[in-house]
N, C-alpha and C positions, 0 to 999 in steps of 0.2 A: 578707670581702674575697674577690675573685675568685681562682680557682685554675685554671691552664691546664694541659691535658694535651698533651704532644707525644710522638709515637711516631717512632722512627727505626730503621733497620736498616742493617747493613753490607753489603758486597758479597756476592753469592751465587755459588756455584760449582756447576756441573753437568757431569756426564760421561755420555756415551752411547757404547756399543760394540756393534758388530754383527759376528759372525763367520759367514761363509758363508751369510748369510740364514737361519740356523737358530737361532743363539744370540744373545740380546740381553741386555745388561746396562746399567743406568742407575743413577746415584747423584747426589745433590745434598746441599748443606750450606748452612745460613744461620745467621746470628747476629743476633738481634733484640734491641732494647732498647726500654724504655717507661718514661716518667717516672711511671707509675702506681705503680711499686715504688721502694723505698728504694735508694740507690746500691749497696749490697752485693748486692742481688738484681735489679738492673735488667736485666742481660743474660742471655739464654738461648740455648743452642746446640741446633739442631734439624737432623736429617738424614733422608734417605730413600734406600732402595735398592730396586731392582726387577730382575726377570729374567723372560725368557720363552723358551720352546722350541717351535719349529715342528716338531712331531713328524712332520707330513705330508711334510716335506722330507728325512727320513731314508731311506736306501736300503731298509731293511727294511720300509718302509711302501708301497713301490711297488705291491705286489700286493694291497693292502687296498682292495677296491672299495666298501666300505660308506661310507667317509668321503672327502669332497673336501678337507676342511681339518680339522686337529686341532692345537690350540695350547694349551700349558700356561703359565700365567703366575702370578707371585706377587710381592708387594711388601710392604715395611714402611717406615713413615715416621712422623716425629714433627712435630707443630706445637704452637705455644704459644698460649695464650689469656690475654689480660689484660683482658677486657671483660665487664662485666655492668652496663650503664648507666654512670653516672659515679660510682658509689659506691666502687669498688675503688681506694682511695687509701691510700698509706702515711702521709700526713700528715693530721692533723685539719683540719677546715674550719670557718670561722666566717662569719657573715653580719651585715650591719649592719641594725639595725631601730630603732624608736623606743620609748622608755619614758617615757610621760607627756610627750611632746613633746621629750624629751631623747634624743640619740643613744645607742645601746647596741649591744653586740656579743653575739650569741647563738651557742651551740654547735650546729652543724647536722649534722656528720658526724664519727663517731669514726674516727680513723686507726689503722693497724696497720702498724708498721714491719717486721713479720715476714712480710708478704705476699710471695709468690713466684709465678712463672709456673705456671699450670695447664698440664700437659703431656698432650697427646692422642696416643696411639700407635695407629696404624692398621695392621692386618695383613689381607691378603686373598690368597686363592688361588683360581684359576678355571680352568675348562676350556672353551675355545671350540671350536665344531665346525660343520661344514657337511656334510650327508649327501644321498645319493640324487640326485646330479647337481644340487646346490644347491636341491633341493626343500625341504629343512628345514635351518634353521640356528639357532644359539642358544648359550647359555652357562649354566654352573652354577657358582655362586660361593659361597664361605664367607668371611665377614668377622668380624673381632673388633676392637673399638675400646675401648682402655683409657684411662680418664681418671684422672689422679692429681693430687693437691693441688687438688681442686675448689675453685673460687672460689664463695663463697656469702655471702649476707647472713644471718648467724646471729642468731636472736632472742635477746635478753638481757633481764634484768630492767630495768624502767623506772627503777629507782632509780639507774641509771648516767647518767641524764640523757637518753639516747636508747635505743630498744629494739632496735636492730640494729647489728651490727659486721661489717665485711668480714673474711673469714678464709678460710684453706685448710682444708677440713673432712675430706676423706677421698678414697677411690678407688672407682671403679666400672667396669664394662665393659658394652658393648652388643655383641651378637653375633647372627648369623643366617645364613640362606641366601637367595640370590636366584637365581631361575630365569627365563631369558628364552628364548622359543621363537618362531621366525618361520617361516611356511610360504607358499610360492607355490602355493596350492591349484589355481588354474587360470591357465595362461599361454598364451593363444592370440593369434592375430594381431589379433582384434577385441575380445577380452575378457580381463581379468586380475582375479584375486581374490587379494589378499594378506591374511594375518592374522598378528597377533603377540600373544603372551600373556606376561604378566609376573606373577610371584608372589614374595613375600618374607616371611620370618619375622623376628621380632625378640625378643630376650631381653635383659633388663636386670637387673643384680645389683650391689648394693653390696658391696664387698669390704673396705673399711676405713672406720671411723667412730669417733670418740672415744666418743660416747654416742648412743643412739637419741633421736630427737626427732620431734615431730609437725609436719608441714608441710601445712597445710590439711586435706584429707580423706585424706592418706596419712601413714604413719609410716615414717621412714627408719631402717633397722636393717640391720646386717651380715647378709648371706645373703638379704635380701629385695630387692624391686624398688622403685624410686622410685614406681612406678605401682600398687602394691598398696593397695586401699582399706582404710581404718582408720576405721570409723564405728560408730554405735550399731546393734546387730543387732536386728531386729524379728521378732515371732512372731505376726503377724496382729492381730485385734481381739478384745477380751473380749466374748463374746456377752451377758454379763449387763448391762453398762453402756455398751458402745461405746468403752471406753478402748483406746488403742494399747498393745499388749503388747510388751515388750522382753525379749530374752534377757538373763539375769543373768550379769554378769562382774565379777570383782574383780582387783586387782593382787596379784601375788606379791611376794616379797622383792626380786626383781630389777627390779620395775617393769613386768613383762609382764602383760597381761590374760589371765586364765584363767577358764574357765567354772565356775559354781557349779551343782552337780548336785542334783536333788531326790531323793526317796526311791526313785524308779524308775530312777535312773541317767541321767535325761535332763537337759538344761540347763534350769534353773529359769527362770521368767518373772516379770516384775514390771510393774505398771501405772505405776510412777514411774521415768521415765528418769534421774532424779538418783540413783537407788539403784544403777545399773549403770555400766559403763565401756565405752569404745569397744573394739573388737576387730577383728582382721583377718577379713574376710568370705570370703576365698578368691578374690575377684574382682580383676581388673586391668583397666586401661584399654587394655592392649596387645592388639591383635587377634591371633588365631592365624595368619591369613594376610591379607596386604594386596596388592592387585595391580590389573591393568588388562587389558582386551581391546580390541585395535584392529583394525578391518577397513577395507580399501580396495578399492573396486570401480572398474574403468575399462572403459567400453564405448564404443568409437570416441571421440567428443569429450566424452562424459559421464563425470564422476567423482563418486563418493559415498564419503565417509569418515566413520566414527563411532567414538568412543572411550567405552568403559564403564570405570568404576572400581568396585572392590568391596573390602569388608572383611568378614572372617568372624571372629566371636568378639569378646571384650572387652566391657567395660561402660562406661556413662556415668552419672555422677551428675546426673540431670536436674533442675537447679534451676528451669528454666522450668516444668516439670510440677508441681514441688513448690509453686511460687508460686501455682498455680491450684487446688491441692488443700488450701487453708488451712482453718482450722476455722470460718470464717464472718466474716471481716473485712468490715465494712460498706463498700460502694462498690467492692469488689474483684471481679473476674470469676472465674468458676469454670470448671473443665474439665468436660466432660460426664460424666466418671467419678464426679463428686461425687454423681450420682443413686444410686450404690450405697452411699452412706453409711449407717451403722447408725442405726436409728430406734426399734426396740422390743426389749425383752429377748428373747433367743433368736435374733435375726438373725445369720446367718452371712455375713460379708463381710470384705473386706480394707481397707475404708475406714472409719476411726473416725467417731464422731458429730460433728455440728456444734455448736460452742459458742463463740460469738463472744468473742474476747479470751483464751481459754484457751491459753496457750503450751505447755502440757504435753502436748497431744494430738498436734500435728504437729511433728516434729523433722526439719528439712530434711536435715541430714547424717546420714542413717540408711539402712540397707539397703533400706528400703521404696522409695526413689526410685532405686535402681540399675537401669538399663535396658539392654537389649541394644544393643551398638554395631554389630551386623551391618547392613550397608547395601550397596546397589548404586546407581550413578548413571549417567545418560547425560550425560557431561561435555561432549562436543563432537560436533556433526554439521555436515558441510559438503557442499554440493551445488554442483557447478560444471559449466559447459558451455563448451567452446572450439569456436568455429566453424571449419568446414573451411577450408583454405587457398584452395580454389577460390572460396569466397564472399568471404573477406576480400580476395582479389586484385581482385575486382570493385569492392569498396569503396575500393580504393587504400590499404589499411592492412596492417600486418604481422600483427597478431593481434587477436582480440576474445574476451574471456572474461567470462562472467556467473557470479556466485557468490552463494550464500545460506548463511550460517553461523549456527549457534546454539550458545550456551555455557550450561552448567548447565541443561540442558533438563528433567531429571527426577531426583528423588531418592526412593528407597524405604528407609525405616528403620522401626524398631519403633513409633515414635510420630510422627504428623504434626507437622511443624515442627522435629523434632529432626535436627540435622546432626552425626553422630558424627565428621566430619572436622574439626570446628572447632578442637578443642584436644586435643593428645596426652595431657594429664593426665586427660582425661575429666571435667573439671569446668567446662564452659562456664557463663557467668553466667546464661544463660537468656533474656536480652533482647538478645543480640548479633545483628548483621546477618548474614544468610546471603549467600553469593555471589550476585550479581544474575544474573537470566536475561537474556541479551543476544542479540538477533537483529540481524543486519546483512546488508545487500545490497551487493554490489560489482560494479563494472564496470571491467574492465582493458583498455585499448587500447594496442597497440604499433604504432609507426610505423616 
């Protein structure tokens, strides 16, 4: 039977205060309700506060010639989340189907009357500045985002009738720094060059969780990140027979994978992936730095703008590459790297032998297919020309502008066809569409 979700919120309140154009304070409050939750948990109260200080307006700052503007700001706020598809329901759901031509009702969603709002707490503090007679401006910001009572579809045993249940499972935080810089490098009557740089870091950590569990190619555990890879660890290829070698791990009493050491104190290896266990590789899909570089040139009526984006560090589990490095499935295409496959005893390579139908040789969710996520891309380029007023006056129009714009022009990554920007978890399916390259020509006329 159908189940309808309605969301509603009460009146919101906001307060803003400014004293002497130096001290600013703001506050807000809202009370939200959602029928996703049971009546006892339906309503949530959320608020935010913020303050800023114009340091450059203080008397003691008058003789500081280095800065044109200096502002310190900070804020804290809470918002609620009740959404992850339409699964987060306090009541069970059923659907009508047929059973040998007779009507029947089937169990389609497990309800959870204990569901409550996921609360997201945002804190940030930043310093904004302008220097050298507005030649350089920017900001340096630290942020931390705490998420508590995370809403999640928790895997459960299929003996329950369904294999997922909506629940609040734990807490985590995201934090990092963001730096933005802008410079007017050249500012003359006929020529102007502006550039802006942006760089950000990101850290994720789980702070509360009832029990560790595996989610795809990651394992969620207190003290770890959602984005830490937890897969089979590989150790190259056996030169004797071309088997894929795996580092040997076993579970301890707490369910954690620990290495099995050989007589030399090194991690032992095995040719049979079923003898070992998954383990943390020490890799994450989170880049060390993510950012962009924007340039703008203006010369008389001609303007040229282009935007680069980049990421440094992080890994991607490249399923697309893995699908083309199979062990020899008939009718399936290969990646050129398959030419390095083991062929004769004594061959030293990192590509195991080809043996059609042998599922033990190539394991997709393994360290072998972790690939660098470092990239840079030319995301946008625009070239425009605005005709001089003297010319447009002769034509009897107000303005005339020609433009040529390109989007997603170029991408450089570890492997051709790999787009590390596609999925934050670093596990793209491998056959996903990449952003299309778009070229457009424009003509703008003003009368």
